[in-house]
N, C-alpha and C positions, 0 to 999 in steps of 0.2 A: 327102551329109551323113547321118551315121548317127544319126538321131533316136531310134532305139530304145534307145540307151544311156542317155538322159536320163530315162527313165520308170521306171527300176528303182532303188529305194532299198534298199541292202543291209541297213541296220539303223538303228534309231532307239532308242537305249538311254538311259534315264534314269540317269545315273551318280550316285554318291554325291557329295554336295556341291551338289546342285541344278544340275548341269551336264548338258546333253543332248549326247550324241555322235551325230552323223548321218553315215552312210557312203554314198558314191556311187562310181560308177566311170565311166570313159570310156576310149576307145581312143586310142592315140597316132595322130598324123597326122590327127585329126578337124579339120574345117574350123573356123575362128574363127566364133563365134556359135552353135555347137552347144550345145543345152540339156543341162545336166547334171542339175539338180534344182531344186526350188522349196522354200525353207525355210518360207515362210508356209503353203504347202499341206501340207507334210509334218508341220509342228508344229501344224497346225490353228489358225493365227493368221489371222483374217480382217481384212485391212486396211480393208474396208468398215465394219466395226464401230467401228474406232478410226482416224480419219484420221492420228493422230500416230504410227502404227506405223512403225518404221524398223529397218533392219539396217545394221550397221557392222562393218568389219574391225577386229579388235583389233591385228593386226600391220600392217606396212607393206603397202600395196596391191601385189598380185602381178599382173603383166601376163598370166600364163598363164591365170588364172581370173578372171573378172569376175563381180560380183554387183550386182544391181539393188537400190537402197536401199529402195524402197518395199515390196517383197514378198519380197526375198531370192532372186530368180531367179539361179541359177548357170549361167554359160555359159563356153565356151572362148574365151579371149582371143586366143590365138595358137597356131599349130600346135605340138603337143607332140612332141618327139623323146624317146621313153622312154630310148633308149640314152645320150643325152647327159644326160638328167636323172638317171637312176639307175644308169648303167653296167650292170653285170651282176647287180644286186641281184635276187633272186628276186621281190621284191614292191616295186613302185614306188608310193609314196603321196605325195600332196600334202596337207599338213595345215595348217589355219589355224583361228583362233577368230573367232567372230562374236558380237556383242552385239545382241540383239533387244530393242527397246523397244516395249511394247504395254500399254495400259491402266495407265499409270503404274508399270509394273514393268519391271525389266531382267532379261533371261535370257541366260545364257552358253551358246553353242552351239559345240561342237567338231566341225569338219567334216573328214572324211577322204575324199579322192578317190583311188581307185586307178586308175593309168594302166595299162591292159591293153596287152600287147605284140601287135603284128601282125607277120606274117612279111615284113618289109620288107628283110631282109638275107639274102644267100645265103652258104653256107659258102665260105671262101676260103683257099687255101694261100698261104703267104708266097712260095714259089718255084713257078713253073710246071713246073720240071724239076730233078731232083736226081740225084746219082750215088752209087752204092754198090758197094764192092769186097768180094767174098766169096771165100774160099779154097775151092778145090775139095774139100778134105778137111774142110770145116766139118761138124760133126756135125749129125745131124737135130735138129729143134726149136730150132735156133739162131734167135735173135730179133734183128731189126734194126729199131730205132725209126724211125718215119716222122715227117715234119714235122707239127707240131700245126696243125690247121686253125683258122681264125678265123671265128666266127659271133657277131655282136653281139646276136642275138636270144636270148631265154631261154625256158626251159620247153620246150614241144613244138616251138617254132619253132627251137630250137637243133639242132645236129648229132645225129642219132640213130643213124646207121649209116655204115660204110665198105664199099666194094666195090672189088675189083681185077679187072683184065682176066683173061681165061682163061690159066692157066699150070698146069702139072702139078707144078712144083717149089716154089711158094710159096703161102702162104695169108695172110690178114689176121686179126689178133686185136685186138679193141677193148676198152679198159678205161676206167673212169671214175675220175678223181682226186677227192681230197677236196673240192676247190673246185668240183666239178661238171663240169670240163672233161674231154672224152673224147679219148683218145689211141689211136693205132693202131700196130701192129708187124707187120712181115713175118716169117713163121715158115717155116723151111726144112722142107719135108715130104718132099723126095726128094733123094738124094745127087747132087751135081754132078760133072761130068766136063769139065774144061776142054778136053780134047782132043776131046770130042764137041760141046760148045756153049760158046763163050766169052762171049757177051753175051746178056742178057735185058732186055726192055723191058716194064715193067708200068705200067699206068695205074690210079692210085688215085683213087676217087671218094667224096666225103663228102656225105651227103644229110641234110637236116633233116626235122622232122616237121610242117612247116606245111602249110596247105591253100591252094593246091597246094604240094607240096614243092619246095624249091630245093636245088641241089647245086653242088659245086665239085670240081675234079679237078687232079691233078698227075701228071707222068710220072717214074717212077723208072727210071734206067738202071743195070743191074747188070752188073758185069764180074767174071768168074770168074778168080781168080788161081791160079798154080801152088802146089803144096802147100808149106806151112810146117807141119810135122807137128803142132805144139801151139800152141794159142792161150792167152793169159792167162785165168786163171779167178779170179773174185772169191770171197773167203771167204763173203760174204753178197750175194746178188743184190738184196736189198732192205733198206734201213735206215730208221729213224725216230728222230730226235733232237729235243730241246727246246732253245730258246735264249731267254734272258731279253731282253726288249726294251731293257733298259738296258745291254746288254753293250757294252763299248767296242770300237772298231775294232782289229782284229788278234786278237780273241779266237778261240780254236780252236773250230770248230763240230763237226767230225767228221774221221775218218781212215779211208780205205778201203785195202784190201790185196788184191792179186791175185798169183798165182804162175804161172810158166811153166816146165815141166820141160825145155825146150830149153836147150841150152848156148850159151854165147857171147852174141853179140848177139841171137840168137833167143830168149834167155831174159831179156834185159833189158827191163823194162817201164816205160812212161811213162803218166802219167794226164792226163786233160783232160775238159772238158765236151763232151758230144756236140755235133756241129756242128748249128747251128740252135736251140740253147737260147735261151729268152726273154731279152731284154735285161735284165729286172728281176732275173734270176738272176745273169747275168754282172756286173751293176753292184754287187750287194750282196756276192757271194761270189767267192772266188778259190781255186784249188787248186794245190798244189805238184806239179810234173810228176814228180818223183822219189819223194817220200814219200807222195803221195796225201792230204796233210792239207789239209782245207778250212778256211779262216779267213774272218773277217768283214772285208769290204772297205769297207762303209758301214753307217751306223746303220739299225737296223730299228725299225719302229713297229707295235706290235700293232694300234693303232687304224686303220692304213692297210692292212696285210696281215697276216693271221694265220698263214699257212704258205707255205712254198716247196717246190717239188719239183725236185730236182737229178738230172740224168742224167749219170753219170760213166762214161767209157769207159777201158779199159786196153788198151794195144797194146805188142807187143814191137818190137825194132829189126831183126828179121830181114826177109828178103825175103818179099814177099807175106804180110805180117803180117795176121792176122785179129784184130780187136779184139772185146772183150766189154764189156758195159755193166752198170752197177749203178744202181738207183733209190734215191735217198735223199730222205726227206721231213723238212724242218726246220719244226717247230711253234714259233711265237713265243709265249713265255709272258708274259702281261700282268703288269706291276708297277704299283703305285700312283704313277704319275708325272704324273697330271693332277688338278688341283684342280677341284672342281665349278664349273659355270658357271651364273650366275643371269641370267635375262632377265625384266624386269618390263614389262608392257604395261598402262598405265592405261586405264580405260574412257573417261575424258575428261581430256585434258591438252593444254596449250599449250607445255610445256617439258619437257625431259628430266629425269627424276628427281623429278618432281612430279605427283601425281594430285590431282584435284579431285572433291569430292562435296558435294552440297547438304546443308544442315543439316536439310532436310525429309525426308531419306532414312529409310526405315523400318529396323527392326532386321533384321540379316542382309542388308543391301544390298551388292551387288557393287561393289567399288572398283577393283581391279586384278588382273591375271592374272600369276602368277609361274610361270615355267618353269625347271626345273633339269635339268642334264645332266652326265654324267661320262663321258669317252671310255674310261675304264678298264672292265674287265669284272669279273664276279663281285662279291665284296664290295667291291672297289676302286671299282666303279662304282655301288654302291648309295648313294643320297644321302638324308640325313635333313635336313629343312628346318624351321626354327622362326622365329617372329616375335616380336620384342621391341620394347618402347617404350611401349605403353599397352594397358590391358585393354579399351579401347573397340573394338579390332580383333582379329581372329583369322584364322588360316589354315584354309581348308577345301579338302580335296582335290577337284579336279575330275576328273582322270583321270591315271593313270600318275604321272609326276613333275611334274605341273602342278597348281598350287594357286591358289585365289582368296583375295584379301584381302577379308573381309566385316566389316561392323560387328556389334558385339555388343549395342549399345544405340542409342537415339536420340541424335543429336548436337545440340550447341548452340554455334553460332559465338560467341555473346556470352560463353560461358564459356571455351571453348578454340577458337581459330581455326586452329591449325596443329598437326599431329602429326608428330613425327620418329620414324620406325620403323626398325628394323634387321632385315634378313633374313639369316639365317645358314644356310648349307648346308654339311654336313660328310659326307664319305664314310666308309665303314667299313674303309678300308684300314689297313695298318700300315706306317709311322705314318699317321694320318688326315690328309687335307687339308681345310682349311676355307676357305670363301669368305664374306666379310661385305660386305653392300651396304646403304648407307643410302638411305632413301626417305622422301620428304616427302608428307604428305597435307594439303591445305588445304581448309578448309570454306568453301563459298560461302554467301553470305547469302540468307536467305529472309525475307520480310516477316512475321515471326512475333511481333513486339513492337509493341504499340500505343504511341503517345506517352503519357508519364506526366507529369502536372503535379506541381510541387513541393508544392502544397497542394491539398486537396480543396475548401477554401473560402477565398476571399480576402476579408478584411474591410478595406475602405478607407473613409476619410472625406474628404468634399469640402465645403468651406465654401460656403454658398449664395451666390448672385449671382456665381458664377464666370464667367469669360469663355468663351464657346463656343469649342471647339477646344483648350482647355487640357488638359494631361496629367493623367491620373488615377493610373494604376499600370501595371505590366507583369506579364504572366503568362509563366511559363517552363515548357515541357514538353520532356522529353528522350526520345529514341527510341534504343534500344540497337542498332538495325540500322544498316547502313552504306549508303553510296551514296544512291540515291533512296529506298530503304526507310527511311532514317533522316532524311530531309529533312522538317522539320515546317513546316506552315503553319497559321495561326490564322484562325478565323472565328466570327461570332456565331451562336448557336443561335436560330432564329426563335422569338420569344415576344412577348408583349404587355406594355407598360408598365402601371403602375397606372391610367393614364387611358385605357387601351384602345388607344393608338397603338403601332405597331411599335417594338420596342426599338432598332431600327437608327436611329430618329430621335433617340434620346437619347445613345447612345454609338457609337463606332466602334473597330475593332481593326486594328492594322497586321498584315497577313498574314505578314510575315517576322519582325518583332521581338516581336510579342505585346503591344505598347504600346497602352493604352486611352486614348481621348480623349473628352471630353464634346462633344456637339453642341448642347447647350442650356445655358442658364443655369438652375441649379436654384433652386427656391424652397422653403425649409424649411417654410413654412406650408402649402404645397400638396402637397409630396412629401417625406417624411422618409426613405424607404428605396427604393432601386432594386435589384432582384435580376434577374440574367440569367446565362446560361451561355455560356461560350466553348468552342469545339471546337478541338482540335488534331488535325490529320490528316497522315499521311505520304503519300509519293508512290508507295508500293508498289502491287503488284497482287496481290490486291485491296487497296484502301485500308483502313487501320486507323485508328481515331480514339478519343479519349477526351474527356471534358468536365470542366470545373470550374465551380463556382458563384462568382459575383462578387456581393458585397454592398456597395453603395455607400451609406454613411450620410451624409445631408446634415446638415451641422453648422450650427446656428442662428447667425445674425449679427444684431446689434441694428439692424435695418433697419425696424422698425415703431414708430410713435409710439403711446404709450398714448392712449386716448380714454375719456371719461366716459360711462358707460352710464346712470347715474342721478345726478341728475335728468335728464330729457330736455331737451336743449338746443335752443334755437331762436336762431339767429344767435349761437351760442356763449354763450348766457346762459340763465338760468332764474329765475323768480319763485317764491319759497317763502314761504307765510304763516307768521307767528310770533305766538303769543298776546301780547296786551298785558301780561298779568300774569306772563309767564314769569320764573321765578326763576333764580338762579345755578345752574349745573349742568344746565340744561334742554337736552335733546338736540334741537337745531334741525334737523339734517339729517345723514343718513348718505350720503356721496358714494361711489359705486362706479365703478370704472374697469376697463378691460381692455387687455391688451397681447397681440398675436398672437404675439409671440416666445415663446421657451421658456427655462426655467431662470432664471438671474439676470437675463436680459434682460426677463423678464416680472414680476419682483418690483417692486411699485409703492410709492411713498411720496407722501404728500399734504402740501401746504404752503399756508398762506395768504400770498400774496405782496402783496396790497393790502387795505386795510381797517383798522378800528380794532383794534389788537392787544390792547387792554384789555377788549374786549367779547366777542370770539369766540376760541375755541381749537379746533384740529383735531388729531385723533389721527393721527399720521403713518402708522400701519399700517392702521387700519380706516377712516379717512376720516370719522369721526364729528365733526361740528361742534357744539359745545356753548357755552352762555353762560357766561362767566366771572363775570358779576354780573347782578343783576336789571335788567330793562329799565326805562329811564326815558323811553323815547321815547313819543310820542303816537300815537294810532291813525291809520294812513295813512302814517306815516313809512316810508321805505325805507332799510334798512341794507344797504349794498352791500360785498361783498368779492370778491376774485379768488382763486380756488383753482387751484393748480398740481399736476399729477400727474406724477411723474418715475419712470422705470424705473431699474433697477440695472445697466444695461449698462456696459461698459468706457468707452464714450462715451455718456453718458446722453442719452436723448431725453425730451422733456416736452411736455405740452399744458396749456393754461390755459382756464379758463371763468369767467364772471362770475355770481355768485350774489347775487340781490337778495332780502333778507328784508323782506317787507311786513308791518308791524305791523297786526294785525287784532284786533278785539274779539270773539274767539271764545270767551272765558271759559276759566277753569282747568278742566282735566280731571283726573278722579280717577286715571286710569291713565297720566298723563304720565311720561315717563322722565326721571329726574334722574341725572346723572353727577357723581360726587364727584371733583373735580379735585385732583390732588396738586400740591404745589409742585415747583419744579425741583430743590430740595434733596432732596425725597423721591424724585423720579424718579432722582436720581443714586444715592441709597442703595439703591434696589431692585436686586435681582439676578435674574438668570434662575434659575428653580427648579432646573434641572439644575446650574447653577454652584454654588448653595447646597448641593445634595446632595453634589456632588463635594468641595467644601471641607470639609463636615461629616464626610464619610466619611474623608477624609485626616486631619483633626484627631483623629477618634476612634481611628484606627490609631496615631497618634503618642502619644495619651494612654494607649492600651493598653500600648504599649512602655514608657512611663515608669512605669506602675503595676506592670508586671512587674518592672522594675528595683528599684523601691521595695520591693516585696514580698520580693524576694530579699535585699536589704540588711536588711530588718526581721527576716526569719527568722534571718539570721546573728547579728544583735545579740541576738535573743531567746534564742538558745542560750547566749550569754555572760552573760545576766542571770537565768538560772534559779535562781541562788543567793539572789535577793532574797526576803524574808519575805512573809508574807501576813497580817500582823496587821491591816492597815487593810481596805481594800475587798476585797483578794484573799486574805487568810488571816492567819496569825499573824505573818508578817514585814511590817513597815511598808513602805509604798510609798516614803516619803521621811521624812526627819527635818528638822524645822524648829524654830527657836528661837521663844521667845515674842514676841520683838521683831518678828519678820517674819510672825507668824501673821495670817491674815485669814479671810474667810468660806470660803476654799478650803483654807487651810493652817494653820488654828488647831488647837486640841487635838482638835476633832471634824472637822477638815478631811480631805479625801481627795486633794488635789492639792498638789504641791510648787510652789514659786515658780520664778522664772526662774533663780535661782542653783542650783537643785537639779541633782543629777547626771543627772536624767532629762529634762533640758530638750530634748534633741534626739531623744528616742526615742518610739516608740509601743509599747504593751505589749498583749499578747493574753493573756487569762485563759483557760486551758484547764481550770479547775477547775469550770466551770459544768456544770450537768446538761443544759442545752439546747445544741443545736448552733448556737451563735451566738458571734460574736467581738466583743470590745469593744476598741476602739482608743483609747488615751489620749494625746492630744497634750500636750506639756509646754509650755504657753504660757498666760499669764494671759488671761482672757476678760472680756468686759463683760456686757451684758444677758443674762439667763439665763431659760430656760423649762425646766420639769421634766416629764419623762414617766416614768411608773412602770409596771412590769409586775409579774408575780407575785413576782419576786425582786429585780429591779433596776429602777432608774429612769434615764431618759435626760435629761441636761441639755443645753440648746442655748444657745449664746451668739451674739450678732451685734452689728453696729454700729448698727443702726437698728431701729425698731419697725415698719417697713413691709416688711421682708424676707419673702419667701414661701418656704415649704419644700416642695420636691417630693419625694415618697416613692414615686414610680412605680417599680414593679419591672421590671427589664430582662429578667427570666427567665433570667438567666445565673448564678444561684446565689449572687449577692452578698447581703449583709445588707440589710435595708430601708433603712438609712441610709448605706450605702456603695455605692450602685448607680451604674453608669456612665451611666444616663440621667438622673440627678438634676441639676437645675438650678434657678435662681431667675429673678427677673424680669430685665428688660433692664438694670437697674442693677447686675447681678452683677459687672461689671468694676470697679465703683467701691466695692464693699463690702469690709469687712475680712474676716479669716479667720473662718469659721463652723465650729464643731466640736461634736461630741457627746461628753458625758461621762457615764458610767454612775455611778449612786449606789446603794448598797445599799438594798434595800427596808426594811431595819430602821431606816433613818434617817427614815422617815416614820411618822407616827402613824396611828391608825385613821381619822381624818378626812381623811387625805390630805395633811396638812401636814408640812413638813420639820421634823425635830426638831433645832434648833440650840440654842446656849446662850441666845440672846436672842430670835431671831425665827423664825417659822414662815411659810413661803410656801405658801399653799393651792394645791393642784393638783387635777386631775381625771384619772381613769384614761383611758387611750387604748386603745380596742379596735380591732383591725385586722380589718375584714371581708374575706372572700375576694374576690379580684379583682385587677385590675392597678393599682388606685389606692387610696389610703388617705385617711382623713379625720382630721384632728387637731382636737380640741376643747379650748378653754382656758376655764376658769371665771373669772368676774370675780374678780380678785385684785389687790391693790396690788403694784406692782413699780416698781422705780426706773428712772428714765430715766437711763441711764448714758452718754448721748452724750458728756458732757464729763468723764467720769471717766477718769483716766489711771492708769497703773500705780502712781503714788505715792499715789493715794487709798486703795488697798487696804492699804497698809502700816500703817495705824493701827488695824487690827482692825475688829470689827463695829460698834462704836459710832461710830467715826470715819467709817466708810462711811455710816452712816445720817445722820449730822449734815451731812456735806458733800455729799450727793446732792441732786439736783433734786427737786421735788415729785413725789409718786407719781401715776401715771396708771393708771386701771383701764380694762380693755376686755374685750370678749367677741369671740372670733374663731372662727367655724365655717364649714363649707362645704368643698367640694372644691377643692383648689388648682388653679389654671389651668395649662395646659401651657406648654411653653417657647415654642411658636410664638405663643401668645396674648400672652405677654410681649413677644415681639419685635415684634408688630404695634402694640402700644401706644406712645404717645408717652412719651418718657423725661422724667420730671420732674427738676428740679434736686435734687441731694441736700440742699442746705440747706433747701429747703421740706419735704422728707420728714422731716427731723429735728425740725422745729418744730411739725409738725401732728400731731394724734392719729391713731391708726390707724382706718381706716374699718371699718364693720361688714362681716360676711360677705355680707350681702344687697347692700350697696353694691358690694362687689367683684364679685359675680356680675353685677350690673347693668352695671358698667363693661365687662365682657368679653362 
C-alpha cells in the first residue's frame, strides 16, 4: 500500500465565489483503503470543536473514491485503472464537489484527484512478424514504415525509443505524431544486390521510459526483388488538410498524386493505405485506387478525435514493383454543433429538479451547484450562464464553468415559500446554441414566528352565580409557521386571583381550542373583576409563545335582599319614642337601608305597608317618616307601622320591619324638624329640575324663532308704511284719522291711538325719529286699565286685565328694550290674563305736575327712574284709576264722559318694591281669577312678605 501518496496535498486554493479547490493525487493500481487526503485537516476544520461537522458529496457517490462523513477522509474505494479511466489523456483527474457543514455554515469544496500513471503496460506490436519487399535498385534513404507499437501508458512510461538488430543496410528513424504517438521507419543506408543477398531478417524493439523500462519487439522479414528501374514518386511526401466535423459522408478529403517514368504496366500506378494502418483510419476514410482521391466514409466528431494521420502508398503494376509512401494529416475542424449542457446538484434535495433551503439561511448561503459544459472548442465551447426568476438568488462562480446558486438576502417562507428559477446557458458560436433549464427552490420552515392572538386584551362579562364549568369565551392565536412549528396550544400563565388563590382554581383553558371555562361560581359582591393571562405556545424548537390578557367582568345580579341599617332592629322591629305634642310635619324617623347589589339593583324605595295611612307618611326615596297631622294619642300609647324597603331590580326583592312609635312626654323641642308635606296633586305637578330646564330651553328657542319671524314681517310692513305722517305722536303726519263719533280717551281729538277699525289694526310701528336708541312698538288694539310711565321725552302706558298683574322688567342682557325683553314674565296667572301692551305717549301730553293733559281729566303719575343693574323698580303714586274689569270695547265709544259715568268706582293704591322673579310666581299658589278681580291690590310690603 502506497501510503506516501496520501500525505501530499498539491494545492488548496480559495477560489472566487467562496469555493475552496483542493487537489490531491494518487497512483493507479493503489489498493482499496489507501488514504488520499483529509479535508477537515487540510481545511483546518476540527470536528472536535463542533460535533455537527459533516462532509457530503454533491454528486452521486463514486465507488472509486470514498469519503468519511465525519471528517472528510478520502480513500481509494476500488483499484483504479488509469488507462481504462482516462485512456491516453495526458492528465487523468477525478473531480467532485463536497459540501462541508461546520459551525452552522456551509462550505463548498471542489476536490481534484489526479491519478498518476505507473508503468504497468509494455510496448506491444500488433504482429510479431511482418514481411517487406524491397527492390534491389531502391535508392538510398528510401523509407519503409514499420507497424505502430501499442503502449497504454502515458508520459515517460510510454514508448521512448526503437532499436533494430545489427545490419549494415538498414537503420531505424523514430518520429512523433501530433497526438503524441511515436512511429518508426526503416531507412535504406546501403545499396542492395539481390544476387549477393536476397533476404534480410531484422528484429525491431520498442522500449518505454518506465522504471524499470519495458519493451516489445517484432521481426521484419525483407525480401530483395529484381530491379524494376523506377518506383512511383509522390509530388508531396507529406500533406496536411482540414475537415469540418459536420462534413457529410462522401465528401472529398484530399487527393494524392504520384508518377512513374516507366512505360507500360511498369508506369501504371495504384494507391492504397499502407498495410497495418489503424482501423479508425480505414473505418472513416477510403481511397480511390486509380485517382488517389481520399473521401469520407463515416462521420467524424471533433469532440471524439481531433486529427487523423493517413499513410498512403503508391505502387506500379510492373514486376518487382517498389512502392513509395506519403504521409497525410487530416485535422478535424470544430463547428458549433453542440448545445451547452447544464447539470444542477442541490445541496439538499429529495427529488430531481428541486432544491431545499431553510428560511433561517443567512445572506449568500449556498443552495445548489451548477456545472455547464460544451463539447465544442474555442468560442463554440465558451458558455455564458445566467440565472433568472427572482432577485433573492444569484449566480456566483465557483471555478471554471461551475457556479453556485446563493441567496442575496434573508428568506421568509411565510412570504414566499417557493421560487421557480431559470438557468440559461448560451455558447458564443455562430449561430449560438442555448440551453434553458427550469429549477425549483423550496423554502423549508423554521420556527421564527410566535403565535399571535387576535386581541391584546379580551374583555368579557359573566353574570354572577354562574354554574361552575360554564363557558366564558374563546381565545384564538395564529402561527404563520407550518407543521409542528405552527401547531398552537394554550395554557394559563401562573398568577394569583384577588383572593390570593391560584388563578387555575377560578378558570381553565382548553389547550387545543383555547376555550375558557369557569371553575367557580362568581359573586359580584365579593369579586367584580378577574384578570389573568393566557399563553399560546407552538411545538417548534425552540418553543415560541405569546400572551394575551383576559378581563372577566362579573355582572351583578339581583341576588341580595335590602336590609334596614337604621333604626337597629331586634327581632325585626324597633321602638322609637315620639313627643306627645308632635305637630303635623314632625320628622318622626329617618329609615336607612342598604343593598349589597349594584346599579339599579341597589336603588331602594320605602313604603308603609301596614299602619294608619292618615297619621304617618314616608318619603319613598329618603325613608323619612313624618306625621301628617298632630298627635292625639296619650302618653304611653304605641303607634305601630310596618315599613317595607324594595330594590329596583328586574325582579325586585324586599324586606320589611315593624316600627313602634312610643308616645312619650319628652316636651316640645326648639330644634325639632318639621317637614312640609305636599298634597298628591302638588307632587304630580312638580317636575324634575332638569326636565323644567329642558322644556324651558326648548320653549325659549321656539319663541326666539317666532320673534325673528315677526320681526322680519314687521320690517317688511314698516317699509311700506313710511309714507304715513307724523302729526300726532310721531310727527306732522297723523297716525290715524278718526271721526268724532268714534273718539275716546285714546282716539279723540287729543288721542294718539286708532280704534279697531283703523287701518293700523294689525300693525306695530317703530319710530326712528327719536334721539335715543330705543324702539317704540304700537299695537293696534283697544286696551283696558292703564298705567303711565314718563321719561324725558316720552311716557309709557301699560294696560292689563286686572289690578294684580305684576310687571317684570328684568334685562336679559341681549340688547332688547326694557319692556321687550325675552326674560320678561308675570305671575303664575299669566296664562289667564289678557294682552298686556305698552304704549308711548309724548312727554308734552303731561303737565309739570306729572298729570296727563286731556280735555277733561288728568291722571297723576310719577316719574320712573331706572337704576343700574339687572332689575328695575316701578313706583306708582296714589292716584285714582278706574277699575276697568267690566269695561268692554263698547264702553269706550261714548267718549271720555261716557267712560267716566259707566265705570266702576275708583280705587287708589300705592305699589312699590322690586317685582318678584318668575320662579317665585311659579312656587306660589294660583288664586282664582275671580277673587283677584274683586279684591284690592295689596301693598308692596305685603307682596314682599308673601314671597
